[in-house]
C-alpha positions in Angstrom: 40.8 -44.0 -100.6 44.4 -42.6 -101.0 46.3 -40.6 -98.6 47.1 -36.5 -99.2 51.5 -37.1 -99.4 51.6 -34.2 -96.8 49.6 -36.1 -94.7 51.9 -39.0 -94.5 54.9 -36.8 -94.4 56.5 -35.0 -90.6 59.8 -34.1 -90.7 59.4 -33.1 -87.2 59.7 -36.9 -86.6 61.7 -38.1 -88.8 63.7 -36.9 -92.5 64.1 -41.2 -93.3 61.2 -42.3 -96.0 60.6 -46.1 -97.6 59.4 -45.5 -100.7 57.7 -48.2 -102.9 57.2 -48.1 -106.3 54.7 -51.2 -108.6 55.0 -51.2 -112.7 50.6 -52.8 -113.4 49.6 -54.5 -116.9 52.3 -57.4 -117.0 54.6 -54.8 -117.7 58.3 -55.5 -116.8 60.9 -52.9 -115.0 63.6 -55.7 -116.0 64.3 -59.2 -116.0 62.4 -61.4 -118.1 58.8 -61.4 -118.7 57.7 -65.0 -119.9 54.2 -62.8 -121.2 55.9 -61.7 -123.8 59.4 -63.1 -123.9 61.2 -60.1 -123.9 64.2 -59.0 -121.3 64.0 -55.7 -119.9 67.5 -56.3 -117.9 68.7 -52.8 -119.3 65.7 -51.0 -117.6 67.9 -51.2 -114.7 70.3 -49.2 -115.6 67.4 -46.3 -116.7 66.6 -46.4 -113.0 70.1 -46.6 -111.4 71.8 -43.8 -113.8 68.0 -41.7 -113.1 68.0 -41.7 -108.9 71.8 -41.2 -109.1 71.2 -37.8 -111.2 67.2 -36.7 -108.8 70.6 -37.5 -105.9 72.1 -34.5 -106.5 69.3 -32.2 -108.0 67.3 -32.6 -105.2 68.4 -32.2 -101.0 67.2 -35.4 -100.6 70.0 -38.2 -100.0 69.3 -42.1 -101.2 70.2 -44.3 -98.0 69.0 -48.0 -99.8 67.3 -49.1 -103.1 66.7 -51.8 -105.0 65.8 -52.2 -108.5 63.3 -55.3 -108.4 61.6 -57.4 -111.8 58.4 -55.6 -111.5 58.5 -52.9 -108.3 61.5 -50.1 -107.0 62.1 -49.7 -103.4 64.4 -46.5 -101.8 64.9 -45.2 -98.7 65.5 -41.4 -98.7 66.3 -39.0 -96.0 64.7 -35.5 -96.3 68.0 -32.7 -95.9 66.3 -29.6 -95.3 68.9 -27.9 -93.9 70.9 -27.8 -96.8 67.6 -26.8 -98.9 67.3 -23.8 -96.5 71.2 -23.1 -96.7 71.3 -22.4 -100.6 71.2 -19.2 -101.9 68.3 -18.4 -104.6 70.7 -18.7 -107.3 71.7 -21.9 -106.1 68.2 -22.6 -105.7 67.2 -22.2 -109.3 70.7 -24.1 -110.7 69.5 -26.7 -109.2 65.7 -26.4 -110.1 67.5 -26.1 -113.9 68.4 -29.1 -113.6 65.2 -30.4 -114.4 62.7 -27.8 -116.0 63.5 -25.1 -117.5 61.7 -22.4 -115.3 60.3 -19.2 -116.9 61.8 -16.3 -118.2 62.3 -14.5 -115.2 64.3 -17.3 -112.9 66.6 -17.5 -115.9 67.0 -14.2 -116.6 68.4 -13.9 -112.7 70.2 -17.4 -112.9 72.2 -15.5 -116.2 73.1 -12.7 -114.1 70.9 -10.4 -115.8 69.3 -7.2 -114.7 66.0 -8.3 -112.5 63.6 -5.0 -112.7 62.2 -3.8 -109.1 58.7 -4.7 -110.0 60.1 -8.9 -110.6 62.2 -9.3 -107.3 58.7 -10.3 -105.5 57.3 -13.1 -107.2 60.9 -13.9 -108.2 61.6 -14.5 -104.8 57.8 -16.8 -104.6 59.0 -18.4 -107.4 62.5 -19.8 -105.7 60.4 -20.0 -102.6 58.5 -22.6 -104.5 61.2 -24.6 -105.8 63.2 -24.8 -102.7 60.6 -26.7 -101.3 59.9 -28.7 -104.1 63.2 -29.5 -103.7 63.2 -31.3 -100.6 59.6 -32.6 -101.8 59.0 -36.9 -101.7 56.9 -36.3 -104.4 58.9 -34.3 -106.1 62.2 -35.9 -106.2 59.8 -39.7 -106.8 58.0 -37.7 -109.7 60.6 -37.1 -110.6 62.2 -40.6 -111.0 59.1 -42.8 -112.4 57.5 -40.1 -114.8 60.3 -40.1 -117.4 61.2 -43.7 -116.8 57.5 -44.6 -117.6 57.6 -42.4 -120.9 60.9 -43.7 -121.8 59.3 -47.9 -121.6 56.1 -47.0 -122.6 57.9 -45.3 -125.8 59.9 -48.6 -125.7 57.0 -51.3 -125.3 55.3 -49.0 -128.4 51.5 -48.3 -126.1 50.9 -45.4 -123.5 48.4 -45.5 -120.8 49.7 -46.2 -117.4 53.2 -48.0 -116.9 53.1 -47.3 -112.8 50.3 -48.6 -110.3 48.8 -45.6 -109.8 50.9 -43.6 -106.8 54.0 -44.4 -105.0 53.2 -46.1 -101.8 56.0 -43.9 -98.9 55.8 -44.9 -95.1 57.7 -43.0 -92.3 60.5 -44.7 -90.3 60.2 -42.9 -87.4 63.6 -44.5 -85.2 66.7 -46.3 -86.2 65.6 -49.6 -85.8 63.1 -48.7 -88.4 65.2 -47.6 -90.4 68.2 -50.3 -90.2 65.7 -52.4 -90.9 63.7 -50.9 -93.6 67.1 -50.8 -95.7 68.2 -54.4 -94.5 65.2 -55.4 -96.2 65.9 -53.5 -99.2 69.2 -54.7 -100.2 67.8 -58.6 -99.1 65.1 -58.2 -101.9 67.1 -60.5 -104.8 68.1 -62.9 -102.0 64.7 -63.4 -101.0 62.9 -62.9 -104.8 66.4 -65.7 -105.2 67.8 -63.0 -107.9 71.0 -63.3 -106.6 73.1 -66.3 -104.0 74.7 -63.5 -101.9 74.2 -59.0 -101.6 77.6 -58.7 -104.0 76.1 -60.5 -106.6 72.8 -58.1 -106.2 72.6 -56.1 -109.4 72.0 -52.2 -109.6 71.3 -52.5 -105.6 72.7 -50.1 -103.3 74.5 -53.0 -100.6 76.2 -54.0 -103.9 77.7 -50.3 -104.1 78.3 -50.5 -100.6 80.6 -53.8 -100.5 82.4 -52.5 -103.7 83.1 -49.4 -102.4 84.6 -50.9 -99.0 86.9 -52.9 -100.9 88.7 -49.5 -101.4 88.2 -48.7 -97.6 85.8 -46.1 -98.7 81.7 -45.8 -99.0 79.6 -44.6 -101.9 79.3 -40.6 -102.5 75.8 -41.1 -104.0 74.7 -43.0 -101.3 74.2 -41.7 -97.8 77.2 -42.9 -95.7 77.6 -44.5 -92.6 79.3 -42.2 -89.4 79.5 -44.7 -87.1 77.8 -42.5 -83.7 76.8 -39.1 -84.0 78.3 -36.4 -82.4 78.6 -32.1 -83.1 79.6 -30.9 -86.1 79.6 -33.8 -87.3 78.4 -34.3 -90.9 74.4 -35.9 -91.7 74.8 -40.0 -92.3 73.7 -43.4 -90.8 74.5 -43.6 -87.1 76.4 -46.8 -87.1 79.6 -48.5 -88.1 79.1 -49.6 -91.9 81.1 -52.7 -91.5 78.5 -53.5 -88.9 75.6 -53.3 -90.9 77.8 -55.1 -93.8 78.2 -58.0 -91.3 74.5 -58.3 -90.5 72.6 -58.5 -93.8 75.6 -60.6 -94.7 74.5 -62.5 -92.1 70.7 -62.2 -92.5 70.8 -63.2 -95.8 72.7 -66.7 -95.6 70.1 -66.9 -93.0 67.2 -66.8 -95.8 68.6 -68.6 -97.9 67.9 -72.1 -97.2 71.1 -74.6 -99.5 73.3 -71.7 -96.9 74.4 -72.2 -93.2 73.6 -68.9 -91.2 73.9 -67.7 -87.6 74.1 -64.2 -86.1 77.2 -63.3 -85.3 78.6 -61.8 -82.6 78.7 -58.6 -84.2 75.7 -58.5 -85.6 74.0 -60.0 -81.7 75.7 -56.4 -80.7 74.1 -54.8 -83.2 71.1 -55.5 -82.4 71.1 -55.0 -78.5 72.1 -51.8 -79.6 68.6 -51.4 -81.6 67.2 -53.2 -79.0 65.6 -56.4 -80.9 65.9 -59.5 -80.7 67.3 -62.1 -83.1 63.3 -64.1 -84.3 61.9 -60.2 -84.6 65.0 -59.4 -87.0 64.2 -61.9 -88.7 60.2 -61.1 -88.8 61.1 -58.1 -90.2 63.6 -58.0 -93.0 61.2 -60.8 -94.6 58.3 -59.8 -93.8 58.8 -56.1 -93.5 55.8 -55.1 -96.8 53.3 -56.9 -95.1 53.6 -55.8 -91.2 53.9 -52.1 -92.1 52.1 -50.3 -94.4 52.2 -47.0 -92.6 54.9 -45.5 -90.3 57.4 -47.7 -88.6 58.6 -47.2 -84.7 58.0 -47.4 -81.2 54.7 -47.0 -80.0 55.6 -43.4 -78.4 57.5 -42.5 -81.4 53.8 -43.3 -83.5 52.0 -41.6 -81.2 54.1 -38.1 -81.4 53.6 -38.9 -85.0 50.0 -38.7 -85.6 49.6 -36.5 -82.7 51.3 -34.3 -85.3 49.9 -35.1 -88.6 46.4 -35.0 -86.0 45.6 -38.5 -87.2 42.8 -39.5 -84.7 44.1 -43.6 -84.7 48.2 -44.5 -85.1 47.5 -47.3 -87.4 49.2 -50.3 -87.2 50.3 -50.0 -84.0 49.9 -53.7 -83.1 52.2 -53.8 -85.3 55.4 -51.2 -83.8 54.5 -52.9 -80.8 54.9 -56.7 -81.4 57.8 -55.6 -83.1 60.0 -53.1 -81.1 60.8 -53.4 -78.0 60.2 -50.0 -75.2 
């Protein structure tokens, strides 16, 4: 039986979550559907465009994504501090980019006078919207539902487009975050949809490589910021060049027709993450099979379960086998 989303999200333990959605009824999100004979590549653009639109509305950052033929992956970071810093008007302005709100919220954002007896109701509504704007479930709902409606309209049919609820898993440490990001970024390589990361259309790794050539980072993706320091913006605490090299090395090893090996730079990064080379390859090729729940060290998994009042540590064996404590 599916578990309520609130029993899977613990911002006390981590702001990072891997979310996954798959389509049903032999429907295709993009690519060539051999069953119907149609090509759906244009739907990749729908997903990517909407994903970046939502990133500007929600207090949630996109760390990685990959739009595949019948499923999509995103790695998200919840930025609850940003949501708490927004004033009341900013909260409503963000919400109104997606939803109309009600007469009272529209009245407030338009600068009209709010009656004293309406203030309490307005404050309550703003508190609800603020909470939703840093809620992964609302983010994924706003991503999946419009895509489903658009695809159903194009297919001239009704009913489910996505395979039930999206699946999510907490990424409890830096090793889990980077391994999951690489797993997501290398999806087209493993599926033989692309030969190299830079040829992997509609993925975060392609965007990172293209902007890195200009000495920049994508504005709509969570940035790499090297080691964490005081008064430093939110980001992934590694060098972008190190991550790109690691993905490149791993992709070459995965491909049967390429010679590949872990470079000295990548080896240093894996050492920093306390992940042996063989374990890294296992993680980046079988992450989805190995983990169907939270990912981290045994201690982090224990803390996570305690904070969510879980009686059992599910998937403890996988976490213990693929992390060095």
